N, C-alpha and C positions, 0 to 999 in steps of 0.2 A: 505493499499500498504506499510506503513511504516512497519508492522508486517511482512509481505512477504519480503521486500527489507533486512532486517536485517538478514531472514534466508540464505539469496541467498548469502550475501557476506560472510558468515559463512562459506557456502559450499564450494563455490569457495577457499576460504582462504584455508581450509581441503587440497583441492586438492594441492594449491600452494607450504603448507607447504612439501606433501607427495612427491611433485617433486624434491625439494629441497634436500632432503634425499637422493633419487635416486641415485644422482652421477652417471648417464648414461653417456656415451663418446658421443660426438658430430656426428649425425647421417651424415653417408657419401652419395654421389649421389647414388650408386649402393644400398644402403637401399632405399632410396626416390624410384626407379625404381621400385625395388622388393615389395613396398607397393603397388604403383599403378599397377603393373601386378597383384596381388592379389586383389586388388579391381575390377577389369574386372571379375573376377569368382565369384560375392558374390552376394547373393540376391537381387533384386531391386524392390521396390515398388512404385508405381508413382502416385500422386497426383494431383488434381487441386492445382495452387497455391493461394493466398487469392488474388492478383494482378496478372500480365501476368504470360504466361508460367506454368512452371510445379515445383514439389516438389518431388525428390527422395529420398527416405531411402533405405540405405544399411547395411546390415546384413548378417554377415556369418563369421563362424571362431572367431578368434579372432578381427572381423574388424566390427566397427558399425561408422555409417555416414551420411550425407545429402551431397544433392546437389541441385542447383536451374538451373530450363533449360530455356531459352529462346530462341525464335527464332532459336530452334534446335543446341543451344551452350550452354554447359554447363558456366556459369556467377559466380558460387560459388562451391566448393567442399572443405567439410570438412570430413577427416577420421582418425578416432584415433582406435590404439592397444588399446583392453581391456585386461587386464590380468586377471587371474585365479583369483586374491585377489577381484578386483573390482567386478565380478558376485556374487561372495558369500556375498551380502549385510549383514552385523552385524546385530544384533538383539538388540545389548544393548541400540542402540539410535533409535531416530524416526527422526534424521540430517542424508538427505543423502546427500553424496556430487555430484556436480555437474555432473562430469564423470558419476555416476551411475544412475543418473536423465537421461543421454542423451539415456542410453542402454534402459531402462525401458519405453522407449516413443514407441508407435505402430502406 
């Protein structure tokens, strides 16, 4: 567990460092609305959840994400925009960023 934990922490740290360097403007409500409209058009794959409800995986275009559904309601939704850079994983290292690992789940 200790070996895995240190790798996970380093990969999340790489994402955090990249995010700081982006200097991206604060998203606006219109941006969130546009993202949610895009989410309605992506491919969804549904799987039985470990507990109750269903797990939904979302992929399409530059979107990746997931949702938890219970009693016909979305109780959690996580959606991420993936850039071209994140889709082209570097072969220089075996360490993957957390955001890249999320994209490679099936």
